[in-house]
C-alpha positions, 0 to 999 in steps of 0.5 A, spaced: 744 420 171 749 414 170 757 415 166 752 409 161 748 415 159 752 420 159 758 417 155 751 414 150 749 422 149 757 424 148 757 419 142 750 421 139 753 427 138 758 424 133 757 421 126 758 414 126 764 411 121 761 408 115 763 401 111 766 406 105 770 411 110 773 404 113 775 402 106 778 409 104 783 409 111 785 401 110 787 403 104 792 409 106 794 404 111 796 399 107 800 404 101 803 406 107 807 400 110 808 398 101 815 400 099 817 405 097 819 405 088 828 405 088 827 411 083 823 415 089 828 412 095 833 413 090 832 421 088 830 422 096 837 421 099 839 424 093 836 430 095 838 429 102 845 427 101 845 435 096 843 438 103 848 435 108 853 436 102 850 444 102 851 444 109 858 441 109 860 446 104 857 452 108 861 450 114 868 449 111 866 456 108 865 459 114 872 456 117 876 457 111 874 465 113 875 464 120 881 461 119 883 466 113 882 472 117 890 474 120 893 481 121 898 485 116 904 488 119 901 495 119 895 493 124 890 492 119 887 486 118 887 482 111 886 475 108 891 470 109 894 463 109 889 459 112 893 455 118 891 448 113 894 449 107 900 445 104 905 449 104 912 445 100 918 445 104 924 449 101 927 443 097 921 442 093 919 449 092 926 450 089 925 444 085 918 446 082 922 453 081 928 449 076 923 447 073 919 451 071 925 456 069 928 451 064 925 454 058 924 461 059 931 466 056 935 470 061 936 476 061 940 481 062 941 489 060 947 492 056 953 494 060 951 501 060 943 500 060 941 500 068 935 495 072 930 499 074 926 496 081 920 501 084 919 499 092 914 500 098 916 500 104 915 500 111 918 500 118 914 499 124 913 505 128 915 501 134 922 504 132 921 511 130 923 511 138 930 508 138 936 511 136 937 514 129 943 509 127 940 502 125 943 496 125 944 493 117 939 493 113 933 494 120 931 500 115 928 507 117 924 508 123 918 512 117 913 508 117 912 507 109 915 511 103 917 508 096 924 508 094 926 507 086 932 503 085 938 504 079 943 499 078 947 500 072 948 493 067 956 494 069 956 494 076 959 500 077 953 506 079 947 505 083 942 511 083 935 512 088 929 517 089 925 516 093 917 518 095 916 525 091 923 526 090 926 530 085 934 529 086 937 523 083 943 521 089 947 517 085 953 512 088 959 509 085 962 503 086 962 496 085 969 492 086 968 488 092 963 482 092 959 481 098 956 489 096 955 487 089 948 485 086 949 487 079 947 484 074 955 483 071 956 480 077 950 476 078 951 473 070 958 471 073 956 466 078 955 459 076 947 456 075 949 449 077 948 449 084 953 445 088 958 450 083 954 456 085 954 455 093 963 454 093 962 460 089 958 463 094 963 461 100 969 464 097 965 471 095 963 472 102 969 469 106 971 475 110 964 476 112 965 475 120 958 469 120 959 462 120 959 460 113 953 458 111 950 464 115 954 468 111 952 465 105 943 466 107 946 472 108 948 473 101 942 469 098 938 473 101 942 480 099 942 478 091 934 475 092 932 482 095 936 486 091 939 484 085 933 482 081 936 475 078 933 472 071 929 465 072 936 460 072 939 463 076 933 465 083 932 458 082 939 455 082 939 461 089 933 457 092 936 450 091 943 452 095 939 455 099 934 450 100 940 445 103 941 449 108 940 447 114 935 451 119 930 455 111 924 453 112 918 455 108 911 458 110 905 461 107 904 468 108 902 474 104 906 481 103 906 488 104 902 489 099 897 483 100 899 479 094 899 471 096 907 467 096 909 463 100 916 466 104 923 462 105 926 464 112 932 464 115 933 466 123 939 471 125 941 469 133 939 476 134 931 473 134 930 476 127 927 472 122 930 473 115 924 471 110 923 473 102 917 472 099 916 468 093 911 469 088 908 462 088 905 461 081 912 463 077 916 463 084 919 472 082 919 476 087 914 480 091 918 482 096 922 482 104 920 482 111 925 481 118 920 479 124 922 479 130 920 472 133 925 472 140 928 467 143 935 471 142 942 467 143 945 475 142 939 480 143 940 486 140 938 492 144 935 496 139 929 490 138 929 490 146 920 491 147 917 488 140 913 484 141 914 477 139 910 477 131 912 483 130 913 485 122 921 490 122 921 492 115 917 490 110 919 490 102 914 490 097 917 490 089 912 494 085 915 494 079 922 492 076 923 493 068 932 494 065 932 502 063 937 505 059 939 511 064 938 513 070 932 516 072 927 513 065 922 508 067 920 501 064 
C-alpha cells in the first residue's frame, strides 16, 4: 500500500464536516472578532483594577508589617513606627501643642495638696556590673521597677514610694530653682516663649554647661518631673524647638505606646528624650539612649553598644491628691 492509500484509509474513519458545522464555526469566529460592548469592557477593567489594587494593598501591608517590627528596650520585638512615617519637626510639634492648649484650663493643686505621679522605670542590665554610683540622671542598675512620687503644691516637700514598699520616704526643701519642678515654681514661669527662655537662662545660670544646653536640660527635667499644665507645656516645647541640636523622632515608650520623642544629644554620647503623645501632646515618658560619638566619653558608658537604652521611664498615671500616700 502506498502513502496515499494509507491517508485515504485513515481519513475514512473520521466524520466529514458538513455545511451546518461550517456555518456554526464561522458564526463563533465572527463573534469573537466583533468589538466588545462598552459596558462589558468597563466592567472587566474595573475587575482588573480591583484585583491589582487588592494586590498592591497586600504588598503595602506586608511592607508596613516588616518595617514596623522593632526591638524594644527590653530586647523583645514589638510593633514600632514605620521608617517612612512623616514626622513633624520640633517647631511644628510646638505649634500644634500650643493650638491644642489654647482652650484648656490650667489646673494646679493648692499649696497644701500634692501632685501624684506613678512611673514604670527600666535600666539596662548592661549597667548592673558598672560602678554603684552612676552619673547624675543615669538611674539605678535595677532592671525594672515602679516608683510613686508626690510633690507638695508649695514645693516645700516631696515624697516617694517604691514598688511593693509600704514606707514613704519624705524630703524637704525647694529653695534652688535648678532643682524645683513643683507646682508653685511652675506657676511662676511666664507662658510667653521668649520671656520663658530668659527666665530659664536666669534659673540655670550657675549650671556648669553651655547656656543652651543648660536650658534644654532644665526643660526636659521640668517636662519629666514637674507635670506642667498644657499651656506651659506647649511654651516649653516652643523654647526647646528654638534651640540648636534638637530633633524629633517617632518612638514607642516603655509601655509600647506610640509617641514622638523630642531629643537633645549630650557631649558624652547620650541622647536625652522626652516622649510626647502625638494627639494630646501630654508627656508619655522619657529615655536616655547611648548613641556614641562622644566628645567627652564617660567611662560609665564604656562598652555599651550604640542604640542601647540606658534608662526608660513611662508615666503610668498622674493626679492631684490631698496627702502624700493618697492615690488619685
